[in-house]
N, C-alpha and C positions, 0 to 999 in steps of 0.2 A: 637726435640725441648730443649733447653738449660734452666733448670728451668720452668718459665713460659712463656718462651718469644722463638719465632721463631728462627731459624736460619738463617742466610742471603739465605743460597738455600732455604730454607723451605718459608722465603717472596717472595723469585722471582717464587715461584711455585705459592702461592696463585696472586701476580702480574700477571702471565701471563697468568693464567685462568681467571681472572677477567678481563682482557684487551681482551680477546678472547669472553667471552660473553657479553662486553659492543656492542659487532655486533649483539646483537639480542635483541632487546628492549623489551620496555612493551606491545609495538602493535604488535610484533613478537607473544609474547608468549599469548596473548589475543586471535589472529586469531586462534594461535593452538587450544586452549579452545574452541574455538567458535564451529570451523569446525572439529574437533576432528585429523586433519590431523598430522601425524605422523612429529614431528622435523627434518627432514631429513637432510637439512641443517646445524644445529646445530651439529648433529651427525658426520656427512662429517668434521668439520671444528675441531670438538674435536681429531675424527681419524688422520687426516692431521699433527695436532699439537704432534702427539704423545704419547697423553694423558692416550688413553686407556690400554697403556702397564707400566701406570706407577709404578706397584706394582707387573709386571709379571717378570721373571726372563732374566738378559742381554741377556743368551744366546738365547735366540727363539724372540732379539729384543726387549725387554723392558726396563725399566729403571732400574728396581732392587731395587727399593727403598723401605721403609714398608708401615707400614697400615697408620702411623702419617701423612704420604705424601700422602697415597691417601684421607683420611680424609679432610686436608685440602684443597685438590682440588675439592671433592664433596661438601664442605660447601661452598667453592667460587659461585660454581653453584647455589646452592640454593639459596646464600644471593643475588647474580647477578638481581634478579626479575625472575631467570627462575624457581625457587620452585622446587616442586616434579614433573612438568611437563618436565624439563632439566635433573634431577638428575635421576629421572627412566628410561629415555632414555637410560642414559649410566650406571646405578648403575651395573647392572649385568654382564657387564663388568671387572669391577674392580677387584673384588674377586669372582665372580662364578664360575670361571674357575680353581681356587685352587686345587678342587681336582685331578684335570689332571695335576696341577702343582705336589702336592705334592704326588701323589698315581699314576699316569701313567706313562707305559712306556716311554723310551725314545723316540721311535716311535712315539707314541700319541703325545708328547709333542712337535716335531720336525713339526709334522703335520699339528698338530690343532693350537695349540697359537698365531702363527706368522698371520693366517687366522685372528685371534680373535682380535688380536693388530692392525690390518692392516683395520680393518672393511670390509674386505672380507667376512668371514663368519659373520653371526648375529644370536647368541644363546638364548635362554630361557629356562628355568628352571621348572621343573615338580615335585612339592612334595605333594604339600597340594591337598586332596581327600575330594570330597562332604562327606561319610560316617565316615571319620576320622577326619577330621580338625585339631588341633596341636595334635592327638595322634598318631603320624608316624608309632610305633611299628604297628598300627592297619589297615593299608592301606590292601586295596584290590585289586593292580595293579601286574598283576602276569606275571612271566617271567618264561617259561618253557624251558626246555634244547632240542632245536632239532638238527640235524646236522649243523655244522656249525655255531653255537650260541645259540638265544633263540628266542621263540614267546612272544611277550607281546599281553594282552588285559585288558583293563581298561579303567578307568576315572581320571580324573586331573583337579583341579577346580584353579583358580586365576592365571594363567599361565600367565606372564606378557610378552608382546611384541609377542607372539607364530603368527600372523599374518604376520610377517616380518621376523622373524627366519627361517633361514635352518637347522640349529643345534638345538637338545634340550639335556639337561643333565637332563635325567631322573632317578627315585629310584622305583625299583618292587621287589617284593616279589620272591624269585626264591626257599625258602625250606618254607613250611604252617608252620604259626606261632605255632599249636600244637606240631610239629617236634623240636621244638628250646626251647636250655635250658632257653633262656630268648629271651621275646618278641621281642627285641632289633635286636636280629640276623638274619638271613638269609632275610636280605635285602641287593637287590645287585644296584650298579651304574652303567647305560650306558651313554656314549657320542655318539648321534648317527643322523641320517639326520632326520629332522622332517617332510618333505614335504607327506608323508604319513599319516598322523595324522588331524584327524578332528579337525579346531579348532571355536569356535563360541562364537563371545566377548558376553560379559556383561556387558550391560548397566549400568553405576553407577554415583555416586554424581560427583566427580572431576576426574582431569587428566586426559580429555577424550582425550587427543593426544596419551596417552600411553596406550592402550588396554590393560585388561585382558580376561581372556578367560576360556571357557569351553573346554577342550580334551576328545575327542574320541577316544580311541587304541582300533584298533580289528585287531588281526591275525598280528599284525607289526613283522615283520622278522628284527632282530639286529644281524648282524655279531658279533663273538666270540671276534674279537680284537677293537670291541667298549665297549665292559666290562673294566669300570675305574677300576684298583688294584684287589683285591682279592675279588670271589665269596662267598658272605652271609656278605662282611662287610661292607657296604654301607654306614649302618645307623652313624657308626665311622667316616666314612671319612665325612659324612656332618656336623658330631658337630666341626672340626677343622675350618668349614668357618661360624659357627652359631656366634662367636663372635665378628667376623668382619663384619659383616653386621649388629650387633645391633650398632656398632658404629658409622657407615658409616650412620645409619638411624639418631640416635642420634645429631650427627654432620650436618644433613641434614635438621634436623628439628629446628635444632638454627637458620641456616641460612634462613630460611624460616621464623621463628619468627624475627630475626634483620630485614629483609628488609621491612616486615611489619610496625615493629616497626617505621622505618625509614620514613616510610610514612606517617604514624601517628604524628609523629615530624613536619615533615614541615606543616602536614594539619591543624595540632594543633598553626603554629606560622601565619601561612597567614589567615586563619579562624578567623573575627570579629563577635561577636554577642554583643549586648548591651554597644557598643564604646572600646571594647578590645579584644586581641586576645584570643581564649579559652585554649591557654595553656598558660595564666596566671593564672588560674582558678587550685585549687588545686584537685578540682573532676576530670578535666584531666591528671595534671600534676602526681599527686600519681599512678596510675594505670600504666602509663607508666613507671616511675622510678622503680615499682615492677615488671613488665615485665623486664625491662634491669637487674635489679639484678638476677632475677631468670633465664635468658639465660645466663648470664656470668656465674651462678653457673653449672648449667648443662653443659658448656661448657669444664670446666675444669675437670669435671668426664668423658668427652668423650677422652679427650685428655690424662688423665692419664691411660685409658683403653687401650686406642693405644701405648701408650709408654709402659707399662708392654707386651703388646703382641709381641713390635717389640724386645722386651729383653726376647724374650721367657718365660716369666714368667705368672702362671695363672691369667687372667684376667676375670673369670666368673663374679665375682659381679660385678667388675667396667663396664663390658660392659652392662650388663643387666641393672645396675644400672641408667647408662649412658642415654640408649635407654628410662626407665623410664621418666628420670627426662627430656631428651630433648624432648621428646614428647608433655610433659605436658606444658614443658615453651613455647613450640613452638607454642600450641595450644591456649594458654593462650594469649603470646602475637598477633598472629592474631585475637584473638575475642576480645580484647581491642583496637586493629587499628580500625576495624570495628566499635567498638561502639566510641569511640572518632571519626569519620567523620560523626555520626548521621546518618542522612538519607543517604546521600552519601556514608556511608559506604558499604549500598545495591547497589551501582550502579557499572556495570562492569568498567565502564572507570577510577575508582581510583584503581583498581585491587586488593583490601583489601579481596572483598569478595572471589573470587580464592585463594588466599593465606589461607582464612580460612577453605574454602572446602578441599583444599588439606593436612591442617594441621592435619585432621584426619586421613591421612594415615597411621602417623608414630604412634599412638596411637592404630591403631589396628593390623598393619603388621608390622614386619614378626613374631610376638607375641604377645599375650595380656599384658595389665597391671597386669592382676591378677596373670598368670603367671609368671609375673618375679617377683611379691613380695613372689609366694610359691616358687622359689628358693631362693631367699634371707633370707626367713624366715626357709627354709631348710636348706639350705648348709652354710648360716652367722651365722646365729641365733641358730641354732641346734634345731630349733623345730620339732616335728613329720610330717610326711608327709599327707595330708590333703584331698590327692584323691587317 
């Protein structure tokens, strides 16, 4: 970005993604939401366009671009009307493989990344567990050293797209917590085959087309060559991907809020009650104007965080703030859009009820609002740790 404006190349990225997404209309996304059918055609089109490798190194077939460009791409997907049904179908491919990029061996990068970029391999990411939640240092999945590799046992929860993934990036404890100097030590990261892991879908409120799962891992053998980086440093590797993920979630939530706002504005102009369009009433105008202002403010924070990341500067506060602001602004815009539609806001044919349900995702994942506020209070404001 140049100042507050996109460069010509970045504008071309946004326009190219928007043009591709235009081939998948509201009816397409409505159908995936109703049936739970994964948007295979959409993902195939994204892969064919080379977009899955937008932030991957050129040496393995990627575009070699930055978080800013990935953010532009993912926001355009959500804003097209695909919402989180579309964004979540490809989100993990954008920055999920970064631990392999940064800490994997040359052989691992050459073997795995081109297959992810082409869509030939499909990965899922397993971190969260039923008994640990956001407290990753307390996860219970164990990886015991055996001849030729490791044997994994444990459970994971909320693992997205495990039903269709053939590869998994998974973190497990290789050294007991009580034997480590710090609780975040002794965790290791593996990128391995998923087929032998039982995955059970979790019925949920929205984004039916992109499932989340409970994973049951029993005596899974993982070859030594599937260890990413050094044993015991998996938590540190995960940290490198947390800020980009927060930025992408923020931008996607803003994109979702924008398409909801657009629907509401169109409806407010066309819907006539008591002889005048409802958009002429300040009771409709003011909430929509407020939603616009909140979305634009959140968007600036997201792209500030992306720019800092791309410059190699610390962006923890900005990335967390962006995720918080984007999620809240996106949700508020979706809620406002439903209410502006009145009774029709509850009808599936107007799509805004789907946006409203999906808007909850960014408020919950990948980290809660409260933990973000804790981070800012402690790391920015210098207040004592509260937990």
